[in-house]
Residue, then its C-alpha position, 0 to 999 in steps of 0.5 A: x662146482x659142476x661143469x653145468x653150475x659154471x655153463x650157467x654162470x658164463x652165459x648169465x655172464x655174456x647176457x649181462x652185457x659184460x665186456x669179453x676179455x678178448x676184445x680191448x678199446x681205448x680212447x685218447x687222448x684222456x684228457x682234452x683242452x678246447x683246442x684239441x679236442x679230437x678223441x681216437x678210438x682204437x679195438x682189437x681182438x674182435x672175434x667174427x666181427x660184423x658190419x653191424x658192430x659200433x661204438x656208442x657214446x655215453x656222458x656220464x659214465x654212469x649212464x645205462x647201456x641204452x641211454x647213449x649219446x650216439x654211436x659209431x659203426x665199426x665198419x667206417x674203419x678201413x681195417x674193421x673186417x680184421x677185428x681191429x681199426x680206429x676211428x676219430x670223433x672231431x669234436x665233442x662239447x663239454x658235457x661238465x662230466x666225462x665221456x666213456x664209450x663201450x663196443x657192441x656187437x651189431x643188433x638193431x631196434x626200432x627208435x620211436x621217433x623216425x622208425x630208423x634202426x637203433x643199436x640195442x645195446x645187449x651185447x656189450x664186448x669192451x669198454x673204454x677208460x673216461x675222457x674228460x676236458x681240462x677243467x672240466x664243469x669249472x670253465x665256461x663255455x658256450x659264450x653268446x651275446x645279446x642286446x638288452x633293453x638299453x642302448x649302452x648294455x651288452x648281454x653275454x651268456x654262458x655255461x659252467x658246471x657249477x653255480x660258483x661266483x663268475x664274473x665279466x671283465x670288459x674295457x674298450x680296445x687299447x685299455x689295459x686289461x687290468x683296468x677293465x670293467x668287472x660285473x657279476x653274473x647271475x646263475x640259473x638252471x632247470x631240472x628233469x622235472x620240469x620238462x613236459x614229456x619223453x624223452x626230455x623227461x627220460x633218462x634217455x634223453x635227459x642230462x643235466x644243462x649245467x648252470x646258465x650265466x648272465x652277466x651284463x656289460x653297462x656304460x658302452x661307448x656307441x659303436x665301439x669294439x670292446x673286449x671281454x672274457x667270462x669266468x671265475x675271479x679266484x681261479x686263473x684257469x676258469x677264464x674263457x679266452x678273449x672276445x670281442x664285439x661292437x656295441x650298438x649304436x641307435x644313431x648309426x646311418x647303416x646297419x648289417x644283419x644275418x637272419x636265417x630260420x631253423x638251423x639245427x645242429x650237426x653232431x660227428x655221430x649217429x644219434x636218435x635222428x640224423x642232424x643237418x651237417x649243412x648248419x655247418x656250413x651256414x655258420x662258415x660262410x657267416x662267419x666269412x662275412x663278419x670277418x669281411x665287415x671288420x669294424x662294422x656292427x651287425x646283428x644275428x637273427x635265428x628265427x625258430x627252430x634253434x638247435x633241434x634237440x627235441x628232448x635229447x638235452x645234449x644237443x643244445x651243448x653241440x649247438x651252442x658249441x657250433x654257433x660260438x665263432x659268431x654268437x661270441x662276437x656278435x648279438x644272437x637274436x632268437x625267436x620261438x619255434x614250434x621244436x622248442x615249445x610245442x606239446x600236446x598239453x601246451x595251454x593255448x590251443x583254439x579250436x582252429x589249431x587243434x591240428x596244428x598244436x597238437x604234436x611231440x615237436x619239442x620232445x618234451x622240453x615245452x620251452x624251458x630249455x629254450x627259455x633259460x638258455x637265451x634271454x632277449x630285450x623285453x619281459x614278455x612270458x607266457x605261463x607253461x601250465x605245469x611245475x615248468x617255469x614261465x617261457x620266454x623270449x617269447x615277443x620284442x623288438x630293438x633299434x639298430x642303426x636304421x632298422x626297428x626289428x620286432x620278433x614274435x611267437x608264432x606259438x602263443x596267442x598273437x590274436x586281436x585282444x592279446x598281450x602279445x597282439x597289444x605289445x605289436x600294436x603299441x611297439x608299431x605305433x611308437x616307431x620313430x620313422x625320422x631315425x628308423x625308417x624301415x621295420x623289420x618283423x620277424x616269427x617262426x611260421x610263416x603268414x605266406x608260403x607256397x609250400x604244400x604245407x596244408x596243416x598250417x592253413x589255419x594258422x596262416x589265415x589267423x595271421x593274416x586276419x589279425x596281424x596283417x592289418x597291423x602290418x599295412x597301417x604301420x607300413x612294416x618293411x619286410x616280414x621275415x619268416x621260417x619254418x619251411x625249410x626253403x627259401x622263398x621271397x614274395x612281393x609285397x602282399x595285402x590280403x593275398x594281393x601282390x602290389x609290386x613284382x619287381x625286385x627293386x622298389x619304393x616301399x608300396x604300403x605292404x611288407x614283402x614277405x620272404x621266408x627263410x627256413x633254409x639254414x640247416x634242416x632239410x625235411x620239407x613237403x613238396x611246393x604246392x601242387x596245381x589244382x587242376x592237375x591232382x594225378x600229375x602233380x606239377x607245382x608251378x610258382x605262383x605269380x605272388x612267389x618272386x623266387x623261390x629255392x631248396x638251395x640251403x643258406x642265409x640272408x643278409x640284410x644291408x640298409x641305409x637312410x635310403x634303401x633296405x637290400x636282402x641277400x639270398x645267399x647260398x652255402x654251396x657257393x657263398x653267393x649271392x642268389x637272390x635280392x630284393x631292394x627296398x627304397x625308403x619313403x616318407x609316409x603320410x600318416x594322416x591317410x588311410x592305408x590304402x591312401x598312402x602316398x609319397x610326401x613332398x618331392x620323390x626321394x632324392x635318390x629317384x629324383x637324380x634317376x629322372x633327371x640323368x633319364x631325361x638328359x639321356x633321352x635328349x642325348x639319344x635325340x640328338x645323337x638320332x638327328x645328327x645320324x640322320x642328317x649325316x645319312x641323307x647327305x654323306x652315305x657314301x662313307x658308311x661301312x656296314x658293321x660285320x655281324x659276328x655271328x654270320 
């Protein structure tokens, strides 16, 4: 063969991206377990190293070079300049197929979503062996609990790589595992053809989600700790570890809940957009609080913008692995947000929302992963208008102790006469206030905010027009919202009017609104500027805004029959930074909303406070009278108190 032909073959070989013979890349261990899941990448023999050289992450190994999950720059290793080094990936979820790693010489391209530069995967230098989880696909993963419509049940969902038979075993504390109940779990999944847009329906974003199993534990005694595990009844190696939870007790005199929005998930590598590391802190602090409560039941509410997968399917796997420490032991309830649902052809798009529901916030998921991976109480659904299954988990409610929780969809029709409006109206009308004196309403896009989120102005006006009258008429205690990646507490609001500016008050006839979208995601427009300073923006806190902060965190709700307390806990120190206390009251249901008043005597706590106040005043008057007499008769014996600051 002539030299020119050999040269041509060599150039073609390099252009095809085949690994060179001088560079080696290894990934260890080759088999991962749930307790030992760190991966160490080592490379050597890389000539003329560049700070742009990188290792890309793939799963499955058959993925094309451009269809990577993410990448790590080699210059994160202290020895990268020598052409050899090592990096450690601390945690990767079980994607039910093996991982593979490929080393590339550095070149970049511009990302279509965020405008960031991404590797072009055109100069491959080395490929590692495969890395897989032990029993990958067979062993259950991503466990999370939820209530059903029956108070003596608890649902558990989990993921496996096949749709073979799976079961849930459970029993109360103290009962031997051999005597536990066993119930079957049903499997569901979805396909690439169900996705509505790029990247979810493209090879770059699509990965098979596995099969989501749904098992219901029944006949639970209220307020009791149960232990459970899920898996394959015929394979001892296919069972999960054992978890536990406290069953729901609607007669309990205390309710504990942890509530937030816009959490997202963090991945330990660079991917197609930046992922929120702060989400790890939110889960960590909530886990601390749950462990501190020991045998007290609790509820978790995540009100929209769940994983921020945005069409990159494996980010859902990262998300469920991240929340499993809290969600496998505490019911985890969600409502839909724009990043789960919105796409250009979504079916409900009224004229006033033409500039609101017109984006690609879901990355083409159009609510499908959200609808399959979660299963909330109720049976609400809305057609996608495509071959995809209906969107579910839109609106529902449940009682937990002394609180009635209501969830809505801000992404589908909520206006007067819609199915959702009729559900909310009927639900609020049916609340038993003697059993649940408090109503907590939750949705994604806020009704009130002082963020400069002008795009959603029409949406907020529609919510005030259609939903706020229901809130006032039926005495909703608290309205919680996400979407804005800040914490902001408003006073009780009625048609933009503030009814009480205290942080501790008797319910005044309208709900206090709190924006709690500060759990992880950090992009956010500024606060609304002063209209009289357009050239020198200043961002004053309006009078209706009682407290606002850019600190990441979550809220904790504790309610008894006498009062409901909502505390804002910051991730930077795990401490309370704001709190509102709402005292319960009896509502005269025969009066109009504007005539709400206390019926009968004052609440017991306020009566005691009034009596104590009178006693204190009497004691003070007596002391002052005695002081005056003594000063008049024996003033020579008084010694002035020294001023320590003088």
